[in-house]
MIBA-469154 format. One record per residue: x, y, z of N, C-alpha, C, CB in turn; residue in one letter. Coordinates in steps of 0.05 Angstrom, whole numbers, plus 5000, padded with zeros to 4 digits. Glycine has a CB too. Layout:
BEGIN
    nx    ny    nz   cax   cay   caz    cx    cy    cz   cbx   cby   cbz  code
     X     Y     Z     X     Y     Z     X     Y     Z     X     Y     Z     A
...
END
This chain:
BEGIN
    nx    ny    nz   cax   cay   caz    cx    cy    cz   cbx   cby   cbz  code
  4064  5336  9012  4073  5327  9038  4067  5349  9059  4102  5319  9038     M
  4055  5342  9081  4048  5360  9102  4073  5368  9118  4026  5348  9120     K
  4076  5394  9124  4099  5403  9141  4093  5398  9170  4105  5433  9135     E
  4113  5391  9185  4111  5387  9214  4113  5414  9227  4133  5367  9225     I
  4097  5420  9248  4096  5446  9260  4113  5449  9285  4068  5453  9267     D
  4132  5432  9289  4151  5435  9312  4179  5431  9301  4144  5415  9335     Y
  4199  5439  9317  4226  5436  9308  4237  5409  9318  4244  5459  9320     N
  4238  5390  9299  4247  5363  9305  4277  5361  9307  4237  5344  9284     Y
  4291  5384  9304  4320  5384  9307  4328  5390  9336  4333  5405  9289     F
  4309  5397  9353  4314  5402  9382  4312  5376  9397  4295  5424  9393     I
  4333  5368  9411  4333  5343  9426  4314  5344  9449  4361  5337  9436     G
  4301  5321  9454  4283  5319  9477  4282  5291  9487  4254  5329  9470     N
  4264  5285  9506  4263  5258  9518  4256  5237  9497  4241  5258  9540     K
  4238  5242  9479  4230  5223  9458  4252  5219  9437  4204  5231  9445     K
  4266  5240  9432  4286  5240  9410  4311  5255  9420  4274  5253  9384     Q
  4330  5241  9432  4352  5255  9446  4375  5262  9427  4363  5237  9468     P
  4368  5274  9405  4388  5283  9385  4382  5312  9377  4389  5264  9360     F
  4403  5328  9374  4400  5356  9369  4418  5364  9346  4406  5374  9394     H
  4409  5381  9327  4425  5389  9304  4427  5419  9304  4412  5378  9278     L
  4452  5429  9303  4457  5458  9302  4477  5464  9280  4469  5467  9330     S
  4478  5490  9274  4498  5501  9256  4516  5520  9271  4484  5515  9231     I
  4541  5519  9266  4561  5537  9279  4578  5550  9258  4578  5521  9299     G
  4591  5572  9267  4607  5587  9248  4631  5600  9261  4590  5609  9234     V
  4653  5600  9247  4677  5615  9254  4677  5639  9235  4704  5597  9252     V
  4672  5662  9246  4673  5687  9230  4700  5701  9236  4649  5706  9237     V
  4715  5707  9215  4740  5721  9219  4739  5748  9204  4764  5704  9209     F
  4755  5767  9213  4756  5793  9201  4782  5797  9186  4753  5815  9222     N
  4787  5822  9176  4811  5828  9160  4837  5825  9176  4809  5855  9149     D
  4835  5826  9203  4859  5822  9219  4861  5794  9230  4859  5842  9243     T
  4844  5776  9219  4844  5748  9225  4836  5741  9254  4871  5736  9220     R
  4822  5759  9266  4810  5754  9292  4783  5740  9288  4806  5780  9309     Q
  4774  5726  9309  4750  5710  9307  4728  5722  9325  4755  5680  9315     V
  4704  5722  9316  4681  5733  9331  4671  5711  9350  4659  5742  9312     L
  4666  5719  9375  4656  5700  9394  4639  5714  9415  4680  5686  9408     C
  4625  5698  9431  4611  5707  9455  4629  5701  9479  4582  5694  9458     S
  4631  5720  9497  4647  5717  9521  4629  5720  9545  4671  5738  9521     H
  4630  5701  9563  4615  5701  9587  4634  5703  9611  4596  5676  9589     F
  4639  5727  9621  4659  5729  9642  4650  5718  9669  4667  5758  9646     P
  4668  5703  9682  4665  5694  9709  4638  5681  9715  4669  5717  9728     K
  4630  5661  9699  4604  5648  9703  4604  5626  9724  4594  5638  9677     V
  4616  5604  9718  4616  5581  9736  4644  5577  9747  4605  5556  9723     R
  4647  5574  9773  4673  5570  9785  4692  5592  9777  4685  5543  9777     D
  4681  5617  9774  4697  5640  9766  4712  5637  9740  4717  5646  9788     N
  4700  5621  9722  4713  5614  9696  4700  5631  9674  4709  5583  9690     C
  4717  5642  9657  4707  5655  9633  4701  5635  9612  4728  5676  9622     D
  4678  5638  9598  4670  5619  9577  4669  5634  9551  4641  5607  9584     I
  4679  5621  9530  4679  5632  9503  4664  5612  9485  4708  5637  9492     Y
  4648  5623  9466  4632  5606  9448  4630  5619  9421  4604  5602  9460     S
  4632  5602  9401  4626  5611  9373  4596  5613  9370  4639  5591  9352     L
  4587  5624  9348  4558  5625  9342  4549  5597  9336  4552  5644  9318     M
  4529  5588  9350  4516  5562  9345  4486  5567  9347  4525  5540  9366     R
  4472  5556  9328  4443  5560  9326  4429  5534  9318  4437  5582  9305     E
  4408  5528  9332  4392  5504  9325  4381  5507  9297  4369  5499  9345     T
  4384  5487  9281  4373  5487  9254  4343  5487  9255  4384  5463  9237     I
  4331  5502  9237  4302  5503  9234  4294  5485  9210  4292  5532  9230     R
  4273  5470  9214  4264  5453  9191  4256  5470  9167  4240  5436  9200     P
  4259  5457  9144  4251  5468  9118  4266  5493  9110  4222  5475  9119     N
  4290  5496  9121  4308  5518  9112  4335  5507  9107  4309  5541  9134     T
  4349  5519  9088  4376  5509  9081  4396  5515  9103  4386  5522  9054     S
  4419  5501  9102  4440  5507  9121  4449  5536  9119  4465  5488  9116     L
  4451  5546  9094  4459  5574  9090  4439  5593  9102  4463  5579  9060     E
  4413  5588  9100  4393  5605  9111  4395  5605  9142  4365  5596  9103     E
  4400  5582  9154  4403  5580  9182  4428  5595  9192  4405  5550  9191     N
  4449  5592  9176  4474  5606  9183  4470  5636  9182  4497  5598  9163     L
  4458  5646  9161  4453  5675  9158  4435  5685  9181  4440  5681  9131     K
  4414  5671  9187  4396  5679  9209  4410  5679  9236  4372  5660  9210     R
  4426  5658  9242  4440  5656  9267  4460  5679  9271  4454  5630  9269     G
  4475  5685  9250  4495  5706  9251  4482  5733  9257  4511  5708  9225     L
  4459  5738  9244  4446  5764  9249  4433  5765  9277  4424  5769  9228     M
  4419  5743  9285  4406  5743  9311  4425  5745  9334  4389  5718  9313     E
  4448  5730  9333  4466  5728  9356  4488  5749  9356  4478  5701  9357     E
  4498  5757  9331  4521  5774  9330  4516  5800  9314  4544  5760  9317     F
  4494  5802  9300  4488  5826  9284  4507  5829  9261  4489  5850  9302     G
  4516  5807  9249  4535  5809  9226  4525  5794  9202  4562  5798  9235     V
  4535  5803  9179  4532  5788  9154  4560  5780  9146  4519  5806  9131     E
  4562  5755  9135  4588  5744  9129  4587  5728  9103  4599  5727  9152     A
  4609  5725  9090  4611  5709  9066  4619  5681  9074  4632  5722  9045     I
  4604  5662  9065  4609  5634  9071  4633  5625  9054  4584  5616  9067     N
  4654  5616  9067  4679  5608  9053  4681  5578  9049  4703  5619  9067     I
  4676  5563  9071  4683  5535  9071  4668  5520  9093  4713  5531  9073     Q
  4659  5496  9087  4650  5477  9108  4675  5466  9121  4632  5454  9095     F
  4676  5467  9148  4700  5458  9162  4695  5435  9182  4712  5481  9177     I
  4673  5422  9180  4669  5397  9195  4647  5399  9216  4694  5391  9209     G
  4646  5378  9233  4626  5376  9253  4638  5369  9280  4604  5355  9245     T
  4623  5374  9301  4629  5365  9327  4605  5351  9338  4639  5389  9346     I
  4609  5327  9350  4588  5313  9364  4594  5315  9393  4585  5283  9354     I
  4576  5326  9409  4580  5330  9437  4555  5321  9452  4586  5360  9444     S
  4555  5323  9478  4533  5315  9495  4527  5336  9516  4538  5288  9508     H
  4502  5340  9523  4494  5358  9544  4468  5348  9556  4491  5387  9533     F
  4462  5358  9580  4437  5351  9594  4417  5374  9588  4442  5347  9625     I
  4394  5367  9578  4374  5388  9571  4356  5395  9594  4357  5378  9547     N
  4337  5412  9589  4318  5421  9610  4302  5399  9623  4300  5442  9598     W
  4299  5376  9609  4284  5353  9620  4302  5335  9637  4271  5338  9598     E
  4328  5341  9638  4347  5324  9652  4356  5300  9634  4335  5314  9677     G
  4352  5302  9608  4359  5281  9589  4385  5287  9576  4336  5277  9568     V
  4402  5267  9574  4427  5271  9559  4421  5272  9529  4448  5248  9565     E
  4430  5293  9516  4425  5298  9488  4451  5296  9472  4412  5325  9483     I
  4451  5281  9450  4473  5281  9432  4469  5304  9412  4476  5253  9417     E
  4488  5322  9411  4486  5346  9394  4507  5344  9372  4490  5371  9411     K
  4498  5347  9348  4516  5349  9325  4515  5378  9315  4508  5329  9302     T
  4538  5391  9313  4540  5418  9303  4556  5418  9277  4552  5438  9324     T
  4545  5429  9256  4557  5431  9230  4570  5459  9228  4536  5426  9206     I
  4596  5460  9223  4610  5486  9223  4619  5496  9196  4634  5484  9242     Y
  4617  5522  9193  4627  5536  9169  4646  5558  9176  4603  5547  9152     F
  4664  5564  9158  4683  5586  9161  4672  5609  9144  4712  5578  9152     L
  4670  5633  9155  4659  5656  9141  4676  5680  9146  4630  5661  9150     C
  4677  5698  9126  4691  5723  9129  4671  5746  9133  4709  5728  9103     K
  4677  5763  9153  4660  5785  9159  4655  5803  9134  4671  5802  9182     L
  4630  5809  9130  4623  5828  9108  4615  5855  9120  4600  5816  9090     E
  4595  5854  9139  4588  5879  9153  4576  5872  9180  4568  5895  9136     K
  4576  5892  9198  4567  5888  9225  4549  5910  9233  4591  5886  9244     S
  4527  5903  9247  4508  5923  9258  4496  5910  9283  4487  5931  9237     D
  4508  5915  9306  4499  5902  9331  4471  5910  9339  4518  5907  9353     Q
  4460  5931  9327  4432  5939  9333  4412  5919  9322  4426  5967  9322     S
  4422  5901  9305  4404  5880  9292  4403  5855  9309  4415  5874  9264     K
  4417  5853  9331  4417  5829  9348  4389  5826  9360  4439  5831  9369     I
  4377  5803  9357  4351  5797  9368  4352  5775  9389  4331  5791  9347     T
  4371  5757  9387  4373  5734  9405  4403  5731  9414  4362  5708  9392     H
  4412  5748  9432  4440  5745  9440  4445  5718  9454  4448  5768  9459     P
  4469  5708  9452  4477  5683  9464  4476  5685  9494  4505  5673  9454     D
  4468  5663  9507  4467  5662  9537  4481  5637  9547  4438  5662  9547     K
  4493  5639  9570  4504  5616  9584  4494  5619  9613  4536  5615  9583     F
  4478  5599  9622  4467  5599  9649  4454  5626  9655  4489  5593  9670     E
  4438  5636  9637  4422  5660  9639  4438  5686  9637  4407  5661  9665     K
  4464  5685  9633  4480  5708  9630  4484  5714  9600  4508  5705  9644     Q
  4479  5739  9592  4483  5747  9565  4513  5749  9558  4470  5775  9559     L
  4520  5740  9534  4548  5741  9526  4556  5769  9516  4553  5721  9504     G
  4581  5774  9518  4593  5799  9507  4605  5791  9480  4614  5812  9527     I
  4598  5805  9459  4608  5799  9433  4636  5811  9430  4589  5810  9410     I
  4656  5794  9424  4684  5803  9422  4698  5791  9398  4699  5795  9448     E
  4718  5805  9389  4737  5794  9370  4762  5785  9386  4745  5815  9347     W
  4770  5760  9381  4793  5749  9395  4812  5735  9376  4783  5728  9417     Q
  4837  5734  9384  4857  5719  9369  4850  5690  9369  4886  5723  9382     D
  4852  5677  9346  4844  5649  9342  4860  5631  9361  4847  5641  9313     I
  4885  5635  9364  4901  5618  9382  4894  5621  9411  4931  5624  9378     N
  4887  5645  9419  4876  5650  9446  4851  5633  9450  4871  5680  9451     F
  4832  5634  9431  4807  5620  9434  4811  5589  9434  4788  5627  9411     L
  4830  5580  9418  4836  5551  9418  4844  5542  9446  4858  5544  9397     I
  4862  5557  9458  4871  5550  9485  4849  5552  9506  4895  5567  9493     Q
  4834  5574  9505  4812  5579  9524  4791  5557  9522  4800  5606  9520     K
  4784  5549  9498  4763  5528  9495  4772  5501  9506  4755  5525  9465     M
  4797  5495  9502  4807  5470  9514  4806  5471  9545  4836  5465  9505     K
  4814  5494  9556  4813  5497  9585  4785  5497  9596  4827  5524  9592     E
  4766  5511  9583  4739  5512  9594  4725  5486  9592  4723  5534  9579     Q
  4730  5470  9572  4718  5444  9570  4727  5426  9593  4724  5430  9543     S
  4753  5428  9599  4765  5412  9621  4753  5422  9648  4795  5415  9621     E
  4752  5448  9652  4742  5459  9677  4712  5452  9681  4746  5489  9678     T
  4696  5456  9660  4667  5452  9663  4659  5423  9659  4653  5469  9643     L
  4677  5406  9649  4670  5379  9642  4645  5378  9623  4664  5362  9668     Q
  4646  5396  9603  4624  5398  9584  4636  5396  9556  4608  5424  9587     K
  4630  5375  9541  4642  5371  9515  4631  5391  9495  4637  5343  9505     T
  4608  5402  9499  4596  5421  9480  4609  5449  9481  4566  5422  9483     D
  4628  5453  9499  4642  5479  9500  4671  5477  9492  4639  5490  9528     Y
  4678  5456  9477  4705  5455  9466  4703  5454  9435  4720  5429  9476     D
  4706  5478  9423  4705  5481  9394  4733  5485  9383  4687  5504  9386     E
  4753  5477  9399  4781  5482  9391  4789  5467  9365  4800  5473  9413     S
  4779  5443  9360  4786  5429  9335  4775  5444  9311  4774  5401  9336     I
  4752  5457  9313  4741  5472  9291  4757  5497  9287  4711  5480  9297     I
  4766  5510  9309  4783  5534  9306  4810  5527  9294  4787  5547  9334     L
  4821  5503  9301  4846  5494  9289  4843  5490  9259  4856  5468  9303     E
  4821  5478  9251  4816  5474  9222  4813  5501  9208  4790  5457  9218     R
  4798  5520  9221  4795  5546  9209  4822  5561  9206  4776  5563  9227     A
  4838  5559  9227  4865  5572  9226  4881  5560  9203  4879  5568  9253     S
  4881  5534  9200  4896  5521  9179  4886  5529  9152  4894  5490  9182     S
  4860  5531  9148  4848  5539  9123  4856  5568  9116  4818  5536  9123     Y
  4854  5585  9136  4861  5613  9132  4890  5616  9124  4854  5630  9157     I
  4908  5602  9139  4937  5603  9134  4944  5593  9106  4952  5588  9155     N
  4931  5571  9098  4937  5559  9072  4924  5573  9048  4928  5530  9073     N
  4905  5590  9053  4891  5604  9031  4890  5634  9034  4863  5593  9029     N
  4909  5645  9049  4907  5674  9055  4907  5692  9031  4930  5682  9072     E
  4917  5683  9008  4917  5700  8984  4890  5698  8969  4940  5692  8966     N
  4874  5678  8976  4849  5674  8961  4824  5681  8977  4848  5645  8953     N
  4827  5690  9002  4803  5697  9018  4804  5726  9027  4800  5678  9042     I
END
């Protein structure tokens, strides 16, 4: 079978569906790794988990590993699949795209921010990589989705699932 030479997981006018992988990375103090975009739109701070467009012909785990290194400069142990979010956004062509993001919960193994090759951006602003309390992020994501009227910036349900998993399995992770 011949391989296709473009990324058919990127939504466009012909095919308005997008597939990404996302991750909740937590550390030993149970903080979560995120990108923070201070005072971007309407003076609103934006927070985002790592999300990366899936590349064809690679496993979910390979995409997760690549995304974590490119955006955050970290390696992490994959603990659990924690669900999906289906959201919508307007792409560069002005087309509404349905985006499905598959999320995993991972525990930090090691960090080297000098390895970052593709830092996360929001409206051309580079994100600041931060560790935040999971409950703080849950609240902020609900607020920013409401303020921006953008469904793809509310990952609070995934953070709630991650928090529940961590709390219920703290002796095993």
